[in-house]
N, C-alpha and C positions, 0 to 999 in steps of 0.2 A: 503383480497381482496376487493377492492372498485371499482365499475364501475359506472361512472356518465354519460358517453356518450357511445353509442354503438360502440364497436370495435370487431375485430374478435378474439373470444376466441380460435378458431382453431389455429391461428398463434401463439398466446401466449403459448398455450399448446405444440405446436411443438417445440417452443424455449426451454421450460423447459425440454422436452424429449431429445432434442439434447444435452443439458448440462449434463443430466444424462448419456448419452452414453459415454461421455468423463470424467465421474467422477468429474465434476465441481460442487463445492459447491456454490450454489447461496444464498446470504444473503438478497438481497432486489432488487426490480424492481419497477420503477415508470415511467408512460407514461403520457405525456401531449399532448393535441390537442387544438390548438387555445388558449393556456394558461390555459386550464382547465384540471384537473386531470381526466383521463379516466381509469386508472388502477394503483393500488398500492398494493404491497404485501411484507411482511417481513417474513422470515423463522425463526421459533423459534430456538434459543432464541433472535435473533436480532429483533430490533423494530425501529419505526419511530423516537423516541426521543434519539436514541443512535448515538453519533458521531462515525465515522469510519475512519480508516487510508486511505489516498488517494494516497499515493506514488506520482507518477509523475503528477497526476491531479493537484497537488500543483503548477506546473509550470504555468498553466493557471491562477491561482489566483495571482501568481507573475506578470504575464502579465497585469492583471487588475490594480495592484498597479502602474506599470510603466505608464499605460495610464493616471491615475490620476496625477502622478508626472509631466508628460509632459504637460498635460492640465493646470497645475498650474504654469508652467514656471520654475520648479525646474530642469528639464532635457530636452534634446531633443534627437531625434533618432540619430543625428549626434554628440552627445557628445562623446568626445574621452575618452577611458577608462583610459589613462594616466592622463588626466585632472581631471577626477572624483576621482581617487585614486592617486593623485600627491604626497602623503606622503609615498607611497610605492616604494622602489627601484625596478628597472627592468633592464634587459640587453639592449644593444643598437641595437637590431635587427630592421631592417627597417619595419618589420611587424607592429610595434607599431604605426606607423604614420597613418595607415589606420583603425586601430581597434576602432570601435565605439559601442555604445549601440545597434545599429541596428544589428551588427554582432552577438552579444551574444544572442539577442532575436530570431535570426534565426539559431542558432547553427552553426555559421560560424566563430568562433574565430580562428580556425586552431591551437588551443592549444592541447598539449598532455593531455590525460585524462584516468583515470582508475576508474571503478565503485567500486572497492574494497578499494579505499583510505579512510583514516580516515577523517571523516567530523567534528570531534569535535574541531579542532584547528582553526587557522586563514585561512579561505578558500580563502580570497582575496590574502593573501601572497602566498599561494600555487599556485594560478592562475598566479600571476605576475612572480613567479620563474619558472613555467613550460615552457619547450621549445616549440617552434612552430613546427608543423608537416612539414616535408619536402616532404612527399608523402601523397596521399589520401586526398588532400586538398578539401575544400568545406564543405558541410553539414556533421557534425558528432554529433550525439545526445549525449549530455553531461550535467551531473549535474553541472559541473563547470560553464558553460556558463549561466545556469539559476540562479545559486547562485550569479554570478557577477551582473546580472540584479537586483536581490533582494537586494544585498548589496548596490548597487548604490542608490536605493530608500531610504533605511534605513540611508545611509550617508547624503544625501541631506535633508531628512525630519527630521533627528535628533531623530528618534524613530524606534522601531521595526515595522514589517509589520502588526502585529495584531492591535497595537494601531493606526497605520496609516489608516488601512482599516475599523476599527470599525465605525467611524462616516460617512465615505464616502460610504461604501458598506454594512456592516453588519447591522447597525441600520436601514437604509432605507428599506432593504429587510426583516427585522424581523429575522435576524440571530443572535443567541446568540454568545457572545464573545468566540472565538474558541481557542483550544489548538494547538500549533504549535511548533514542535521541534526546539531547539536552539543548537548552539555550545557553547563552554565555554566562548565566548565573549558576549553571550546574543543575538547574531544575529539569526533571524529566518532563517532556512535553505531554500535555494531557489529551490533546485531540488526535494525535497520530504519533508514530515514531517507535512503537514497540516492535521487536522482532522475536518470533517464536517458531518452533517447529509445529507442523500440522498435528502431530500426535499430542503435543502439549495443549493445543487449543481444544482438541477433542476431549482430553482429560478434564479440562476446566469446565467445559460445557456439560459433560456427564456428571461432574461433581455438583453443579447447579441443579441438574435434573434429579439427583438423588438427595436433595435437601441439604447439600453441603458436605455430604459424607464421601469418604474415599477409603476403600478397604475396611469399612466398618468404623473408621475414625472420623469424628466431626472436624472438618477443616474450615470451610466457610460457614459463618453463622447461619443457622437454618432459616431464621426469620428474614435475613437479608436475601437469601436465594428466592424466597417467595415474593417479597416486596419488589425487588429489583426487576423481576421478570413478569410482572403483571402490569396491565395498562394503568399508567398514572396520569397520562394526558392523551385524550382521544384525537384521532385524525378525522378528516371529513369523510373517510371511507367507511366509517361505521364504528360502533362501540367495541368491537372485537379487534380493531386495528389501532395501534397507537404506539406510545413510547413509555418505557418503564424508567428505571434509573440507569440511563445510558445503555439500555437494551431496546431492540426493536421487537414489537409483539404483533403477530398477525394470526388471527383465527386460532388462538390457543398455543401457537408455536412462538418460542422466543429465539432471537438471533443476535449474533455479533456480526456486524457488517462493516466492510471496508471497501474503499474505492478500488476500481479496476478489477472487481470480481473476487474479493476475499470474503468468505462467508462461512459461518458455523451456525447450525440450527438444530434445535431439539424438537423432535416430532413426537408429541406425547401419545398419540393414538397407536404408535408402534414402539414406544419406549426406545426411540432411535435417535442417534446423533449423526449428522451428516456435515462434513467439513471439507472445504475445497479452496485451493489457491489457484488463481488464474491471472491472465493478462488480457484485459479488454477495455475499450473506451466506454461503451454503452452498457452500464450495469444492467439495464433492463433486458438486454439480449441474453444475459446470463441468468437473471433472476427467474424468468419464466420456466426454462427447463429444470432449474434447480428445485423450484417449488412445485412444479406440476408433474415432472417426469420421474425424478429420482425417488420420491416416496413410494412409487409403484413397485420399486424393487422389494419392498417389505411385505407386499400383499399379493403379489402375483407369483405363480409357479414358474418354473423354468425347465428347459430340457437341454440335452447335450449339444443340440444344434446351435442354440444361442450362446452356450458356453464357448463353443469353438469360434463363433463370429466375434464375440467380445475379445477373446484372446488374440485373434488375428488383428483386430483393430488396434488394440493396445500396442502390439508389436510394431504396427505401421506408424505409430506416433513417435517412436524412438528413431528419428531420422539421423543418419550418420553424416558427419562433415564431408564436404566435397574436396577432392584432392586437387591441388594446384598443378596444372600440367606444365606451364612455362612462365617464369617470372619476367616482368619487364625490367629495363635497366633502372635500378633503384639507386639514387644518389646517397651513398653512405658517407660517413665521416664529416658531414656538414650539418649546420643548424639552420633552420628556416623559421622566419618570424612572420606573424600575421600581418597582412597588408591592412592599411588604415580603412579602406572602403569595406573590406570583409569584416573588419572589427565592428564597424558601425552597424552593418546589416545583421550580423550575428547576435548583437546585443538586444534585439527586439524582445521585450518582456523579460527573458532570462538568457544569460550568456550560454554559449556552447560548452558542454562538459562531457566527460565520459558517461555520465548519467543523463539519459534523455530529459529534455526540458519538462515533459509532462510529469516527471517525478520530482525534479528539483524544485518545481513550483510549490511543492508541499513539504519539502524537507526543511528542518529547522536551520541548519547551517549549510550554506551553499556558496560556491565561488561567486564573486561579484564581477569578475572579469572573464573574458574568453580564454580558452586554452591557448597556449603560445609556446614558442621555442621548440619546434618539432624536429626530431632527428630519427634516422633509420639505421637498422643493422640487418644483415641477412646472413644466415648460415645455410647449409644444404637443405634443411627441412623446417626452418623457423624464420619468419619475418617479424622483426621487433620494431615497434614504433614507440617513441618516448615523447612526451610533451609535458609542459608545466601548466598547472591550474593554480595560479597565484604562487603560493609558497610550496605547493605539493607537486611532486613528480609522479606522473603516471607512466608505467611501463606495461606494454601489452605485447605478449609473446603469442604470435599466431602460427599455428601448425600449418605447414604446407603439404604434408604427406597424408592428409586425410585423417589425422589425429589431432584433436584440440590440445592446446597448451594452457597451462595455468600461470597466472601472475598474481601478485598481491600489491596493493597500494593503499594509501590513506589519503582521503580528501576531506578537509575540514575536521579531522579527527575521527572520521568514520572509516572503518576498515573494510576493504572490498577484496574478494577473491575473484579474479577475472578468468573466464573461460573463452578461448578465441581460436579461430582458424581463418585461413585466407585462401582465395581461389581466383582464377582469372575469369573475367566475363567481358565480352565486347572490347578486348584489348586493354582493360583496366583491372587493377588489383582490387578485389573486394574482401573486406574483413567482416566476419560475423562475431560480435563481441557481446558476451553476457556477463555483466557485473553481478555475481551471485548475491542472493538475498534481496535484490531490488525488484524482481519480476520483470525487468526490462531487457530489451535486446537493442544494441546499436548496430546498424548496417553502415559501414564506412567504405566509401569508394575513394581510391587513391589514383590521381593522375599525375605522373612525374614528367618533368622537363629538366633541362640543364640547370636553370637558376630559380625554378619555382615548383611548388607542389600544390595541387588542389585537393582538398578534402571535402567530401559531401556526406552529410549525416542524415540518416533517416532512422528514427527510433520507434520502437513499440513499447508501450502504447503511444500512438501517434499524437504528437503535441498539437498539430493543426486540428485534428479531429476533436481532441479533448477540449481545447480552448473554444473552438467553434461551437461544440455542443453546449458548453456552459454559457457562451455568449447568446446562443439561441434562446436560453431560458431566462436571460436577464430582463428586468422590467423595461429597460429602454427599448430593447429589440421587440419584446412582446407588444409594446404599445405603438410600434412603428407602422402597423397596418399594412397597406399595399407596398410600402417601401421596404418591408422586411426582406424579400428576396435580394434586393439590390444591396442592402446593408450587409447581409450575410456574405454576399459575393465579395464585397469590399473587405470584410473581416478576413475571409479565407485568403484573399490576395495578399493582404498585409502579413498574415501569419506565414504564408508560403515563402517569404524571404528567409525564414529560419532554416529552410531546407536548400537554400542556394549554396553552390560550392564556395568554400572559404579558401582564399589564396594565401599561401605562405611563400615569402621570398628570402633567398639567401643574401646575406650582407657581405 
């Protein structure tokens, strides 16, 4: 925790306690007032120098690239999508005549879209082939629209977004060249996939708040910072709530929002920036304390009693690993392979991976098959498990002495640093595994026998809760009337098979 300017520790404390009430795992929080950091905290093992997945916060970074491209004369808001992508065939629907860059920046393409579609292929081609919606026209939040905006910049600039933004945004703001997921064409994904540090996002948000200036130098075009962060399309909640150019706007505040609780907001009434990384399934549980409680930190006074309470609570968040008292007999020196029944059950919706299914469902590149070929090693204070995820080998070193161990691996070209420890519970070995920069945690239970091993995965954010929540909002479920509770029970029952033990047998 670092406090340079007096803010209300009471409000910050109440924010953390509200997250605790909803079992929301906070990873980082930073608050700026008049451009100065007034509060900054990272919950172990996360840290200030660790890039973090942003999910849809990525869209606002895409918006920034579009602003540069328009300012440089490479595009305009009225550029037609069919002109930008003239080399792609499309049907003769009259809708094409009106479809411009402005429409995709405001989520108004009227194109059919599914969040579960494969992002690894030619996203532009998928967009050009997708039919236009005949009902429910207007604003529809869509990864496709955001990717078309990103692809437009990459096409006219002749480079990916990371290379395009590096000299224009990253270098001037002191941001290290970032990782950004790509499809198999090498295009940076527009709807998700950018990884940045929380301080980086706070800088970008502050730059927007200051009309695009940083340290007195104009970085982002001033006109774009104004247009992108004002309401361009209204929502049903009123004229002050809506969407800009890939920014959310609510009551005069603009935000960059991402799934599972990633958020950066500018609060103009206090000239303040608040940014936070979290892990939660229900974004609404996080949004309320973020929007209603945290801003009070800038308008309320504080005393030493609340400073002390906040400090103690922050210290309590930094939970240390549990020491393993006694290991079971681990079958080392052999390989175990996934049994066919387990293989079928584990493949429901998305295969089992080091990364929880709730996250791989939105990653561009992900294994299509379950993990397999498992083996184990044990030293005095480290339990090591190895498995294959298609062509990639995952090695997880778990500390047994109360100290986590680190490992590194690559899955589908994405690099992960893994933090892990293991302990005994109810006669079984349990591992707590965090693939850094993903916001996730995998809890893996190992049950060993002479010729078989059972692995049971439970990840956060919960895959079952995540898919069930989205299913509950689907048109089919909403229209099911009295049958809805039964349908939701069936959905959860089916999803629950993904948390069943997976059996691996020695050959």
